[in-house]
mmCIF file of the N, C-alpha and C atoms, coordinates in Angstrom:
data_MODEL
# 
_entry.id   MODEL 
# 
loop_
_atom_site.group_PDB 
_atom_site.id 
_atom_site.type_symbol 
_atom_site.label_atom_id 
_atom_site.label_alt_id 
_atom_site.label_comp_id 
_atom_site.label_asym_id 
_atom_site.label_entity_id 
_atom_site.label_seq_id 
_atom_site.pdbx_PDB_ins_code 
_atom_site.Cartn_x 
_atom_site.Cartn_y 
_atom_site.Cartn_z 
_atom_site.occupancy 
_atom_site.B_iso_or_equiv 
_atom_site.pdbx_formal_charge 
_atom_site.auth_seq_id 
_atom_site.auth_comp_id 
_atom_site.auth_asym_id 
_atom_site.auth_atom_id 
_atom_site.pdbx_PDB_model_num 
ATOM 1   N N  . MET A 1 1  ? 81.322 118.878 -210.129 1.00 0.00 ? 1  MET A N  1 
ATOM 2   C CA . MET A 1 1  ? 81.548 119.934 -209.167 1.00 0.00 ? 1  MET A CA 1 
ATOM 3   C C  . MET A 1 1  ? 81.288 119.391 -207.763 1.00 0.00 ? 1  MET A C  1 
ATOM 4   N N  . THR A 1 2  ? 82.166 119.640 -206.836 1.00 0.00 ? 2  THR A N  1 
ATOM 5   C CA . THR A 1 2  ? 82.042 119.147 -205.474 1.00 0.00 ? 2  THR A CA 1 
ATOM 6   C C  . THR A 1 2  ? 81.216 120.122 -204.646 1.00 0.00 ? 2  THR A C  1 
ATOM 7   N N  . ARG A 1 3  ? 80.232 119.584 -203.969 1.00 0.00 ? 3  ARG A N  1 
ATOM 8   C CA . ARG A 1 3  ? 79.384 120.401 -203.103 1.00 0.00 ? 3  ARG A CA 1 
ATOM 9   C C  . ARG A 1 3  ? 80.036 120.526 -201.737 1.00 0.00 ? 3  ARG A C  1 
ATOM 10  N N  . LEU A 1 4  ? 80.025 121.738 -201.193 1.00 0.00 ? 4  LEU A N  1 
ATOM 11  C CA . LEU A 1 4  ? 80.562 121.937 -199.853 1.00 0.00 ? 4  LEU A CA 1 
ATOM 12  C C  . LEU A 1 4  ? 79.644 121.293 -198.833 1.00 0.00 ? 4  LEU A C  1 
ATOM 13  N N  . LEU A 1 5  ? 80.222 120.674 -197.833 1.00 0.00 ? 5  LEU A N  1 
ATOM 14  C CA . LEU A 1 5  ? 79.427 120.062 -196.775 1.00 0.00 ? 5  LEU A CA 1 
ATOM 15  C C  . LEU A 1 5  ? 79.023 121.129 -195.763 1.00 0.00 ? 5  LEU A C  1 
ATOM 16  N N  . THR A 1 6  ? 77.831 121.013 -195.264 1.00 0.00 ? 6  THR A N  1 
ATOM 17  C CA . THR A 1 6  ? 77.338 121.944 -194.261 1.00 0.00 ? 6  THR A CA 1 
ATOM 18  C C  . THR A 1 6  ? 77.280 121.248 -192.914 1.00 0.00 ? 6  THR A C  1 
ATOM 19  N N  . ASP A 1 7  ? 77.050 122.032 -191.856 1.00 0.00 ? 7  ASP A N  1 
ATOM 20  C CA . ASP A 1 7  ? 76.854 121.431 -190.533 1.00 0.00 ? 7  ASP A CA 1 
ATOM 21  C C  . ASP A 1 7  ? 75.688 120.457 -190.563 1.00 0.00 ? 7  ASP A C  1 
ATOM 22  N N  . GLU A 1 8  ? 74.664 120.778 -191.364 1.00 0.00 ? 8  GLU A N  1 
ATOM 23  C CA . GLU A 1 8  ? 73.508 119.893 -191.472 1.00 0.00 ? 8  GLU A CA 1 
ATOM 24  C C  . GLU A 1 8  ? 73.925 118.535 -192.026 1.00 0.00 ? 8  GLU A C  1 
ATOM 25  N N  . ASP A 1 9  ? 74.767 118.534 -193.072 1.00 0.00 ? 9  ASP A N  1 
ATOM 26  C CA . ASP A 1 9  ? 75.272 117.269 -193.623 1.00 0.00 ? 9  ASP A CA 1 
ATOM 27  C C  . ASP A 1 9  ? 76.057 116.510 -192.568 1.00 0.00 ? 9  ASP A C  1 
ATOM 28  N N  . ASP A 1 10 ? 76.893 117.236 -191.853 1.00 0.00 ? 10 ASP A N  1 
ATOM 29  C CA . ASP A 1 10 ? 77.701 116.636 -190.802 1.00 0.00 ? 10 ASP A CA 1 
ATOM 30  C C  . ASP A 1 10 ? 76.802 116.030 -189.715 1.00 0.00 ? 10 ASP A C  1 
ATOM 31  N N  . ASP A 1 11 ? 75.738 116.732 -189.335 1.00 0.00 ? 11 ASP A N  1 
ATOM 32  C CA . ASP A 1 11 ? 74.792 116.202 -188.344 1.00 0.00 ? 11 ASP A CA 1 
ATOM 33  C C  . ASP A 1 11 ? 74.188 114.891 -188.817 1.00 0.00 ? 11 ASP A C  1 
ATOM 34  N N  . HIS A 1 12 ? 73.849 114.813 -190.094 1.00 0.00 ? 12 HIS A N  1 
ATOM 35  C CA . HIS A 1 12 ? 73.252 113.583 -190.624 1.00 0.00 ? 12 HIS A CA 1 
ATOM 36  C C  . HIS A 1 12 ? 74.240 112.415 -190.540 1.00 0.00 ? 12 HIS A C  1 
ATOM 37  N N  . ARG A 1 13 ? 75.498 112.683 -190.863 1.00 0.00 ? 13 ARG A N  1 
ATOM 38  C CA . ARG A 1 13 ? 76.513 111.625 -190.762 1.00 0.00 ? 13 ARG A CA 1 
ATOM 39  C C  . ARG A 1 13 ? 76.732 111.217 -189.308 1.00 0.00 ? 13 ARG A C  1 
ATOM 40  N N  . LEU A 1 14 ? 76.758 112.201 -188.423 1.00 0.00 ? 14 LEU A N  1 
ATOM 41  C CA . LEU A 1 14 ? 76.921 111.882 -187.003 1.00 0.00 ? 14 LEU A CA 1 
ATOM 42  C C  . LEU A 1 14 ? 75.745 111.052 -186.498 1.00 0.00 ? 14 LEU A C  1 
ATOM 43  N N  . MET A 1 15 ? 74.546 111.379 -186.932 1.00 0.00 ? 15 MET A N  1 
ATOM 44  C CA . MET A 1 15 ? 73.376 110.601 -186.505 1.00 0.00 ? 15 MET A CA 1 
ATOM 45  C C  . MET A 1 15 ? 73.451 109.161 -187.005 1.00 0.00 ? 15 MET A C  1 
ATOM 46  N N  . ALA A 1 16 ? 73.982 108.965 -188.186 1.00 0.00 ? 16 ALA A N  1 
ATOM 47  C CA . ALA A 1 16 ? 74.159 107.592 -188.686 1.00 0.00 ? 16 ALA A CA 1 
ATOM 48  C C  . ALA A 1 16 ? 75.099 106.830 -187.757 1.00 0.00 ? 16 ALA A C  1 
ATOM 49  N N  . ARG A 1 17 ? 76.132 107.502 -187.281 1.00 0.00 ? 17 ARG A N  1 
ATOM 50  C CA . ARG A 1 17 ? 77.060 106.862 -186.340 1.00 0.00 ? 17 ARG A CA 1 
ATOM 51  C C  . ARG A 1 17 ? 76.413 106.633 -184.986 1.00 0.00 ? 17 ARG A C  1 
ATOM 52  N N  . VAL A 1 18 ? 75.592 107.583 -184.521 1.00 0.00 ? 18 VAL A N  1 
ATOM 53  C CA . VAL A 1 18 ? 74.873 107.411 -183.252 1.00 0.00 ? 18 VAL A CA 1 
ATOM 54  C C  . VAL A 1 18 ? 73.963 106.190 -183.353 1.00 0.00 ? 18 VAL A C  1 
ATOM 55  N N  . ALA A 1 19 ? 73.315 106.019 -184.484 1.00 0.00 ? 19 ALA A N  1 
ATOM 56  C CA . ALA A 1 19 ? 72.428 104.869 -184.691 1.00 0.00 ? 19 ALA A CA 1 
ATOM 57  C C  . ALA A 1 19 ? 73.176 103.549 -184.543 1.00 0.00 ? 19 ALA A C  1 
ATOM 58  N N  . GLU A 1 20 ? 74.484 103.591 -184.775 1.00 0.00 ? 20 GLU A N  1 
ATOM 59  C CA . GLU A 1 20 ? 75.324 102.391 -184.626 1.00 0.00 ? 20 GLU A CA 1 
ATOM 60  C C  . GLU A 1 20 ? 75.917 102.290 -183.226 1.00 0.00 ? 20 GLU A C  1 
ATOM 61  N N  . GLY A 1 21 ? 75.554 103.230 -182.331 1.00 0.00 ? 21 GLY A N  1 
ATOM 62  C CA . GLY A 1 21 ? 76.025 103.176 -180.954 1.00 0.00 ? 21 GLY A CA 1 
ATOM 63  C C  . GLY A 1 21 ? 77.282 103.977 -180.677 1.00 0.00 ? 21 GLY A C  1 
ATOM 64  N N  . ASP A 1 22 ? 77.662 104.876 -181.562 1.00 0.00 ? 22 ASP A N  1 
ATOM 65  C CA . ASP A 1 22 ? 78.886 105.666 -181.417 1.00 0.00 ? 22 ASP A CA 1 
ATOM 66  C C  . ASP A 1 22 ? 78.672 106.798 -180.409 1.00 0.00 ? 22 ASP A C  1 
ATOM 67  N N  . SER A 1 23 ? 79.194 106.631 -179.208 1.00 0.00 ? 23 SER A N  1 
ATOM 68  C CA . SER A 1 23 ? 78.987 107.627 -178.157 1.00 0.00 ? 23 SER A CA 1 
ATOM 69  C C  . SER A 1 23 ? 79.776 108.915 -178.415 1.00 0.00 ? 23 SER A C  1 
ATOM 70  N N  . LEU A 1 24 ? 80.893 108.843 -179.124 1.00 0.00 ? 24 LEU A N  1 
ATOM 71  C CA . LEU A 1 24 ? 81.643 110.060 -179.458 1.00 0.00 ? 24 LEU A CA 1 
ATOM 72  C C  . LEU A 1 24 ? 80.837 110.933 -180.420 1.00 0.00 ? 24 LEU A C  1 
ATOM 73  N N  . ALA A 1 25 ? 80.197 110.330 -181.386 1.00 0.00 ? 25 ALA A N  1 
ATOM 74  C CA . ALA A 1 25 ? 79.340 111.084 -182.309 1.00 0.00 ? 25 ALA A CA 1 
ATOM 75  C C  . ALA A 1 25 ? 78.193 111.734 -181.537 1.00 0.00 ? 25 ALA A C  1 
ATOM 76  N N  . PHE A 1 26 ? 77.634 111.015 -180.585 1.00 0.00 ? 26 PHE A N  1 
ATOM 77  C CA . PHE A 1 26 ? 76.548 111.552 -179.762 1.00 0.00 ? 26 PHE A CA 1 
ATOM 78  C C  . PHE A 1 26 ? 77.039 112.752 -178.954 1.00 0.00 ? 26 PHE A C  1 
ATOM 79  N N  . ARG A 1 27 ? 78.204 112.611 -178.325 1.00 0.00 ? 27 ARG A N  1 
ATOM 80  C CA . ARG A 1 27 ? 78.756 113.725 -177.534 1.00 0.00 ? 27 ARG A CA 1 
ATOM 81  C C  . ARG A 1 27 ? 79.034 114.938 -178.415 1.00 0.00 ? 27 ARG A C  1 
ATOM 82  N N  . THR A 1 28 ? 79.452 114.704 -179.642 1.00 0.00 ? 28 THR A N  1 
ATOM 83  C CA . THR A 1 28 ? 79.693 115.801 -180.571 1.00 0.00 ? 28 THR A CA 1 
ATOM 84  C C  . THR A 1 28 ? 78.395 116.558 -180.860 1.00 0.00 ? 28 THR A C  1 
ATOM 85  N N  . LEU A 1 29 ? 77.316 115.822 -181.098 1.00 0.00 ? 29 LEU A N  1 
ATOM 86  C CA . LEU A 1 29 ? 76.022 116.463 -181.343 1.00 0.00 ? 29 LEU A CA 1 
ATOM 87  C C  . LEU A 1 29 ? 75.533 117.223 -180.115 1.00 0.00 ? 29 LEU A C  1 
ATOM 88  N N  . VAL A 1 30 ? 75.716 116.624 -178.939 1.00 0.00 ? 30 VAL A N  1 
ATOM 89  C CA . VAL A 1 30 ? 75.303 117.287 -177.700 1.00 0.00 ? 30 VAL A CA 1 
ATOM 90  C C  . VAL A 1 30 ? 76.077 118.597 -177.537 1.00 0.00 ? 30 VAL A C  1 
ATOM 91  N N  . ALA A 1 31 ? 77.374 118.564 -177.739 1.00 0.00 ? 31 ALA A N  1 
ATOM 92  C CA . ALA A 1 31 ? 78.187 119.776 -177.605 1.00 0.00 ? 31 ALA A CA 1 
ATOM 93  C C  . ALA A 1 31 ? 77.768 120.836 -178.624 1.00 0.00 ? 31 ALA A C  1 
ATOM 94  N N  . ARG A 1 32 ? 77.414 120.412 -179.805 1.00 0.00 ? 32 ARG A N  1 
ATOM 95  C CA . ARG A 1 32 ? 77.053 121.339 -180.876 1.00 0.00 ? 32 ARG A CA 1 
ATOM 96  C C  . ARG A 1 32 ? 75.702 122.006 -180.647 1.00 0.00 ? 32 ARG A C  1 
ATOM 97  N N  . HIS A 1 33 ? 74.741 121.279 -180.079 1.00 0.00 ? 33 HIS A N  1 
ATOM 98  C CA . HIS A 1 33 ? 73.361 121.781 -180.057 1.00 0.00 ? 33 HIS A CA 1 
ATOM 99  C C  . HIS A 1 33 ? 72.823 122.187 -178.689 1.00 0.00 ? 33 HIS A C  1 
ATOM 100 N N  . THR A 1 34 ? 73.504 121.850 -177.615 1.00 0.00 ? 34 THR A N  1 
ATOM 101 C CA . THR A 1 34 ? 72.951 122.093 -176.282 1.00 0.00 ? 34 THR A CA 1 
ATOM 102 C C  . THR A 1 34 ? 72.674 123.564 -176.010 1.00 0.00 ? 34 THR A C  1 
ATOM 103 N N  . SER A 1 35 ? 73.584 124.418 -176.349 1.00 0.00 ? 35 SER A N  1 
ATOM 104 C CA . SER A 1 35 ? 73.409 125.838 -176.048 1.00 0.00 ? 35 SER A CA 1 
ATOM 105 C C  . SER A 1 35 ? 72.145 126.403 -176.694 1.00 0.00 ? 35 SER A C  1 
ATOM 106 N N  . SER A 1 36 ? 71.963 126.167 -177.973 1.00 0.00 ? 36 SER A N  1 
ATOM 107 C CA . SER A 1 36 ? 70.794 126.723 -178.661 1.00 0.00 ? 36 SER A CA 1 
ATOM 108 C C  . SER A 1 36 ? 69.507 126.041 -178.220 1.00 0.00 ? 36 SER A C  1 
ATOM 109 N N  . LEU A 1 37 ? 69.551 124.727 -177.969 1.00 0.00 ? 37 LEU A N  1 
ATOM 110 C CA . LEU A 1 37 ? 68.341 124.039 -177.498 1.00 0.00 ? 37 LEU A CA 1 
ATOM 111 C C  . LEU A 1 37 ? 67.925 124.527 -176.115 1.00 0.00 ? 37 LEU A C  1 
ATOM 112 N N  . THR A 1 38 ? 68.903 124.717 -175.245 1.00 0.00 ? 38 THR A N  1 
ATOM 113 C CA . THR A 1 38 ? 68.600 125.196 -173.896 1.00 0.00 ? 38 THR A CA 1 
ATOM 114 C C  . THR A 1 38 ? 68.038 126.611 -173.946 1.00 0.00 ? 38 THR A C  1 
ATOM 115 N N  . ALA A 1 39 ? 68.597 127.454 -174.781 1.00 0.00 ? 39 ALA A N  1 
ATOM 116 C CA . ALA A 1 39 ? 68.083 128.821 -174.911 1.00 0.00 ? 39 ALA A CA 1 
ATOM 117 C C  . ALA A 1 39 ? 66.645 128.808 -175.419 1.00 0.00 ? 39 ALA A C  1 
ATOM 118 N N  . HIS A 1 40 ? 66.371 127.974 -176.408 1.00 0.00 ? 40 HIS A N  1 
ATOM 119 C CA . HIS A 1 40 ? 65.011 127.872 -176.951 1.00 0.00 ? 40 HIS A CA 1 
ATOM 120 C C  . HIS A 1 40 ? 64.032 127.364 -175.890 1.00 0.00 ? 40 HIS A C  1 
ATOM 121 N N  . ALA A 1 41 ? 64.420 126.317 -175.188 1.00 0.00 ? 41 ALA A N  1 
ATOM 122 C CA . ALA A 1 41 ? 63.545 125.753 -174.152 1.00 0.00 ? 41 ALA A CA 1 
ATOM 123 C C  . ALA A 1 41 ? 63.329 126.754 -173.012 1.00 0.00 ? 41 ALA A C  1 
ATOM 124 N N  . THR A 1 42 ? 64.355 127.500 -172.660 1.00 0.00 ? 42 THR A N  1 
ATOM 125 C CA . THR A 1 42 ? 64.227 128.493 -171.592 1.00 0.00 ? 42 THR A CA 1 
ATOM 126 C C  . THR A 1 42 ? 63.254 129.593 -171.998 1.00 0.00 ? 42 THR A C  1 
ATOM 127 N N  . ARG A 1 43 ? 63.327 130.022 -173.250 1.00 0.00 ? 43 ARG A N  1 
ATOM 128 C CA . ARG A 1 43 ? 62.370 131.035 -173.725 1.00 0.00 ? 43 ARG A CA 1 
ATOM 129 C C  . ARG A 1 43 ? 60.947 130.500 -173.666 1.00 0.00 ? 43 ARG A C  1 
ATOM 130 N N  . MET A 1 44 ? 60.768 129.245 -174.024 1.00 0.00 ? 44 MET A N  1 
ATOM 131 C CA . MET A 1 44 ? 59.420 128.667 -174.037 1.00 0.00 ? 44 MET A CA 1 
ATOM 132 C C  . MET A 1 44 ? 58.888 128.438 -172.626 1.00 0.00 ? 44 MET A C  1 
ATOM 133 N N  . LEU A 1 45 ? 59.736 127.902 -171.755 1.00 0.00 ? 45 LEU A N  1 
ATOM 134 C CA . LEU A 1 45 ? 59.289 127.494 -170.423 1.00 0.00 ? 45 LEU A CA 1 
ATOM 135 C C  . LEU A 1 45 ? 59.459 128.583 -169.366 1.00 0.00 ? 45 LEU A C  1 
ATOM 136 N N  . ARG A 1 46 ? 60.337 129.536 -169.651 1.00 0.00 ? 46 ARG A N  1 
ATOM 137 C CA . ARG A 1 46 ? 60.635 130.616 -168.708 1.00 0.00 ? 46 ARG A CA 1 
ATOM 138 C C  . ARG A 1 46 ? 61.153 130.091 -167.371 1.00 0.00 ? 46 ARG A C  1 
ATOM 139 N N  . ASN A 1 47 ? 61.889 128.984 -167.466 1.00 0.00 ? 47 ASN A N  1 
ATOM 140 C CA . ASN A 1 47 ? 62.458 128.374 -166.276 1.00 0.00 ? 47 ASN A CA 1 
ATOM 141 C C  . ASN A 1 47 ? 63.691 127.593 -166.702 1.00 0.00 ? 47 ASN A C  1 
ATOM 142 N N  . ALA A 1 48 ? 64.858 128.049 -166.268 1.00 0.00 ? 48 ALA A N  1 
ATOM 143 C CA . ALA A 1 48 ? 66.113 127.445 -166.713 1.00 0.00 ? 48 ALA A CA 1 
ATOM 144 C C  . ALA A 1 48 ? 66.252 125.985 -166.284 1.00 0.00 ? 48 ALA A C  1 
ATOM 145 N N  . SER A 1 49 ? 65.833 125.669 -165.062 1.00 0.00 ? 49 SER A N  1 
ATOM 146 C CA . SER A 1 49 ? 65.948 124.284 -164.576 1.00 0.00 ? 49 SER A CA 1 
ATOM 147 C C  . SER A 1 49 ? 65.077 123.334 -165.389 1.00 0.00 ? 49 SER A C  1 
ATOM 148 N N  . GLU A 1 50 ? 63.854 123.749 -165.651 1.00 0.00 ? 50 GLU A N  1 
ATOM 149 C CA . GLU A 1 50 ? 62.956 122.915 -166.456 1.00 0.00 ? 50 GLU A CA 1 
ATOM 150 C C  . GLU A 1 50 ? 63.490 122.776 -167.876 1.00 0.00 ? 50 GLU A C  1 
ATOM 151 N N  . ALA A 1 51 ? 64.040 123.859 -168.392 1.00 0.00 ? 51 ALA A N  1 
ATOM 152 C CA . ALA A 1 51 ? 64.597 123.817 -169.746 1.00 0.00 ? 51 ALA A CA 1 
ATOM 153 C C  . ALA A 1 51 ? 65.735 122.799 -169.828 1.00 0.00 ? 51 ALA A C  1 
ATOM 154 N N  . GLU A 1 52 ? 66.602 122.785 -168.845 1.00 0.00 ? 52 GLU A N  1 
ATOM 155 C CA . GLU A 1 52 ? 67.707 121.820 -168.834 1.00 0.00 ? 52 GLU A CA 1 
ATOM 156 C C  . GLU A 1 52 ? 67.181 120.393 -168.795 1.00 0.00 ? 52 GLU A C  1 
ATOM 157 N N  . GLU A 1 53 ? 66.142 120.157 -168.019 1.00 0.00 ? 53 GLU A N  1 
ATOM 158 C CA . GLU A 1 53 ? 65.553 118.816 -167.949 1.00 0.00 ? 53 GLU A CA 1 
ATOM 159 C C  . GLU A 1 53 ? 64.955 118.404 -169.287 1.00 0.00 ? 53 GLU A C  1 
ATOM 160 N N  . VAL A 1 54 ? 64.284 119.342 -169.942 1.00 0.00 ? 54 VAL A N  1 
ATOM 161 C CA . VAL A 1 54 ? 63.680 119.056 -171.240 1.00 0.00 ? 54 VAL A CA 1 
ATOM 162 C C  . VAL A 1 54 ? 64.756 118.724 -172.265 1.00 0.00 ? 54 VAL A C  1 
ATOM 163 N N  . VAL A 1 55 ? 65.840 119.465 -172.251 1.00 0.00 ? 55 VAL A N  1 
ATOM 164 C CA . VAL A 1 55 ? 66.929 119.208 -173.190 1.00 0.00 ? 55 VAL A CA 1 
ATOM 165 C C  . VAL A 1 55 ? 67.558 117.842 -172.905 1.00 0.00 ? 55 VAL A C  1 
ATOM 166 N N  . GLN A 1 56 ? 67.747 117.507 -171.644 1.00 0.00 ? 56 GLN A N  1 
ATOM 167 C CA . GLN A 1 56 ? 68.279 116.184 -171.301 1.00 0.00 ? 56 GLN A CA 1 
ATOM 168 C C  . GLN A 1 56 ? 67.361 115.081 -171.807 1.00 0.00 ? 56 GLN A C  1 
ATOM 169 N N  . GLU A 1 57 ? 66.067 115.260 -171.635 1.00 0.00 ? 57 GLU A N  1 
ATOM 170 C CA . GLU A 1 57 ? 65.096 114.274 -172.114 1.00 0.00 ? 57 GLU A CA 1 
ATOM 171 C C  . GLU A 1 57 ? 65.151 114.171 -173.640 1.00 0.00 ? 57 GLU A C  1 
ATOM 172 N N  . ALA A 1 58 ? 65.316 115.292 -174.302 1.00 0.00 ? 58 ALA A N  1 
ATOM 173 C CA . ALA A 1 58 ? 65.428 115.266 -175.766 1.00 0.00 ? 58 ALA A CA 1 
ATOM 174 C C  . ALA A 1 58 ? 66.634 114.444 -176.200 1.00 0.00 ? 58 ALA A C  1 
ATOM 175 N N  . TYR A 1 59 ? 67.741 114.578 -175.482 1.00 0.00 ? 59 TYR A N  1 
ATOM 176 C CA . TYR A 1 59 ? 68.937 113.808 -175.838 1.00 0.00 ? 59 TYR A CA 1 
ATOM 177 C C  . TYR A 1 59 ? 68.764 112.319 -175.537 1.00 0.00 ? 59 TYR A C  1 
ATOM 178 N N  . ILE A 1 60 ? 68.066 111.993 -174.485 1.00 0.00 ? 60 ILE A N  1 
ATOM 179 C CA . ILE A 1 60 ? 67.776 110.578 -174.203 1.00 0.00 ? 60 ILE A CA 1 
ATOM 180 C C  . ILE A 1 60 ? 66.971 109.988 -175.351 1.00 0.00 ? 60 ILE A C  1 
ATOM 181 N N  . ARG A 1 61 ? 65.959 110.722 -175.779 1.00 0.00 ? 61 ARG A N  1 
ATOM 182 C CA . ARG A 1 61 ? 65.129 110.247 -176.893 1.00 0.00 ? 61 ARG A CA 1 
ATOM 183 C C  . ARG A 1 61 ? 65.934 110.177 -178.185 1.00 0.00 ? 61 ARG A C  1 
ATOM 184 N N  . LEU A 1 62 ? 66.819 111.153 -178.390 1.00 0.00 ? 62 LEU A N  1 
ATOM 185 C CA . LEU A 1 62 ? 67.658 111.147 -179.586 1.00 0.00 ? 62 LEU A CA 1 
ATOM 186 C C  . LEU A 1 62 ? 68.496 109.871 -179.634 1.00 0.00 ? 62 LEU A C  1 
ATOM 187 N N  . TRP A 1 63 ? 69.103 109.526 -178.517 1.00 0.00 ? 63 TRP A N  1 
ATOM 188 C CA . TRP A 1 63 ? 69.929 108.309 -178.453 1.00 0.00 ? 63 TRP A CA 1 
ATOM 189 C C  . TRP A 1 63 ? 69.086 107.073 -178.755 1.00 0.00 ? 63 TRP A C  1 
ATOM 190 N N  . LYS A 1 64 ? 67.936 106.989 -178.110 1.00 0.00 ? 64 LYS A N  1 
ATOM 191 C CA . LYS A 1 64 ? 67.087 105.811 -178.273 1.00 0.00 ? 64 LYS A CA 1 
ATOM 192 C C  . LYS A 1 64 ? 66.487 105.717 -179.673 1.00 0.00 ? 64 LYS A C  1 
ATOM 193 N N  . GLN A 1 65 ? 66.143 106.844 -180.258 1.00 0.00 ? 65 GLN A N  1 
ATOM 194 C CA . GLN A 1 65 ? 65.454 106.848 -181.548 1.00 0.00 ? 65 GLN A CA 1 
ATOM 195 C C  . GLN A 1 65 ? 66.398 107.050 -182.732 1.00 0.00 ? 65 GLN A C  1 
ATOM 196 N N  . ALA A 1 66 ? 67.683 107.095 -182.481 1.00 0.00 ? 66 ALA A N  1 
ATOM 197 C CA . ALA A 1 66 ? 68.650 107.323 -183.559 1.00 0.00 ? 66 ALA A CA 1 
ATOM 198 C C  . ALA A 1 66 ? 68.473 106.356 -184.739 1.00 0.00 ? 66 ALA A C  1 
ATOM 199 N N  . PRO A 1 67 ? 68.201 105.072 -184.498 1.00 0.00 ? 67 PRO A N  1 
ATOM 200 C CA . PRO A 1 67 ? 68.039 104.175 -185.650 1.00 0.00 ? 67 PRO A CA 1 
ATOM 201 C C  . PRO A 1 67 ? 66.852 104.544 -186.550 1.00 0.00 ? 67 PRO A C  1 
ATOM 202 N N  . SER A 1 68 ? 65.862 105.249 -186.017 1.00 0.00 ? 68 SER A N  1 
ATOM 203 C CA . SER A 1 68 ? 64.707 105.621 -186.837 1.00 0.00 ? 68 SER A CA 1 
ATOM 204 C C  . SER A 1 68 ? 64.853 107.003 -187.476 1.00 0.00 ? 68 SER A C  1 
ATOM 205 N N  . TYR A 1 69 ? 65.957 107.684 -187.198 1.00 0.00 ? 69 TYR A N  1 
ATOM 206 C CA . TYR A 1 69 ? 66.176 109.021 -187.753 1.00 0.00 ? 69 TYR A CA 1 
ATOM 207 C C  . TYR A 1 69 ? 66.339 108.958 -189.264 1.00 0.00 ? 69 TYR A C  1 
ATOM 208 N N  . ARG A 1 70 ? 65.638 109.841 -189.948 1.00 0.00 ? 70 ARG A N  1 
ATOM 209 C CA . ARG A 1 70 ? 65.756 109.969 -191.399 1.00 0.00 ? 70 ARG A CA 1 
ATOM 210 C C  . ARG A 1 70 ? 66.168 111.407 -191.704 1.00 0.00 ? 70 ARG A C  1 
ATOM 211 N N  . PRO A 1 71 ? 67.190 111.599 -192.496 1.00 0.00 ? 71 PRO A N  1 
ATOM 212 C CA . PRO A 1 71 ? 67.699 112.948 -192.754 1.00 0.00 ? 71 PRO A CA 1 
ATOM 213 C C  . PRO A 1 71 ? 66.844 113.746 -193.742 1.00 0.00 ? 71 PRO A C  1 
ATOM 214 N N  . ASP A 1 72 ? 65.541 113.761 -193.518 1.00 0.00 ? 72 ASP A N  1 
ATOM 215 C CA . ASP A 1 72 ? 64.635 114.526 -194.374 1.00 0.00 ? 72 ASP A CA 1 
ATOM 216 C C  . ASP A 1 72 ? 64.588 115.997 -193.971 1.00 0.00 ? 72 ASP A C  1 
ATOM 217 N N  . ALA A 1 73 ? 65.003 116.283 -192.749 1.00 0.00 ? 73 ALA A N  1 
ATOM 218 C CA . ALA A 1 73 ? 64.981 117.655 -192.228 1.00 0.00 ? 73 ALA A CA 1 
ATOM 219 C C  . ALA A 1 73 ? 66.217 117.853 -191.374 1.00 0.00 ? 73 ALA A C  1 
ATOM 220 N N  . LYS A 1 74 ? 66.395 119.057 -190.893 1.00 0.00 ? 74 LYS A N  1 
ATOM 221 C CA . LYS A 1 74 ? 67.524 119.345 -190.015 1.00 0.00 ? 74 LYS A CA 1 
ATOM 222 C C  . LYS A 1 74 ? 67.393 118.551 -188.717 1.00 0.00 ? 74 LYS A C  1 
ATOM 223 N N  . LEU A 1 75 ? 68.506 118.229 -188.132 1.00 0.00 ? 75 LEU A N  1 
ATOM 224 C CA . LEU A 1 75 ? 68.503 117.504 -186.857 1.00 0.00 ? 75 LEU A CA 1 
ATOM 225 C C  . LEU A 1 75 ? 67.749 118.298 -185.791 1.00 0.00 ? 75 LEU A C  1 
ATOM 226 N N  . ARG A 1 76 ? 67.899 119.613 -185.798 1.00 0.00 ? 76 ARG A N  1 
ATOM 227 C CA . ARG A 1 76 ? 67.185 120.446 -184.808 1.00 0.00 ? 76 ARG A CA 1 
ATOM 228 C C  . ARG A 1 76 ? 65.682 120.212 -184.897 1.00 0.00 ? 76 ARG A C  1 
ATOM 229 N N  . THR A 1 77 ? 65.166 119.997 -186.072 1.00 0.00 ? 77 THR A N  1 
ATOM 230 C CA . THR A 1 77 ? 63.738 119.704 -186.238 1.00 0.00 ? 77 THR A CA 1 
ATOM 231 C C  . THR A 1 77 ? 63.396 118.382 -185.574 1.00 0.00 ? 77 THR A C  1 
ATOM 232 N N  . PHE A 1 78 ? 64.235 117.396 -185.751 1.00 0.00 ? 78 PHE A N  1 
ATOM 233 C CA . PHE A 1 78 ? 64.048 116.094 -185.123 1.00 0.00 ? 78 PHE A CA 1 
ATOM 234 C C  . PHE A 1 78 ? 64.080 116.218 -183.608 1.00 0.00 ? 78 PHE A C  1 
ATOM 235 N N  . LEU A 1 79 ? 65.030 117.022 -183.119 1.00 0.00 ? 79 LEU A N  1 
ATOM 236 C CA . LEU A 1 79 ? 65.139 117.225 -181.676 1.00 0.00 ? 79 LEU A CA 1 
ATOM 237 C C  . LEU A 1 79 ? 63.895 117.919 -181.160 1.00 0.00 ? 79 LEU A C  1 
# 
């Protein structure tokens, strides 16, 4: 029986490509997660500008740490 792929599965595959330096895979993840990450950070910080900076920093770290990413949890947890 074939299991349906979820966005979570897709995120894991994209992260494997990011770990290899694939900037298109990285841009895909950024487009997919920026809105929800920014909303979460804005709720926590109560400042939209600071939230945007935090999200940008998270993406910098994601790019740099992609080779150490392990798909044990959702990508959002890693972020």
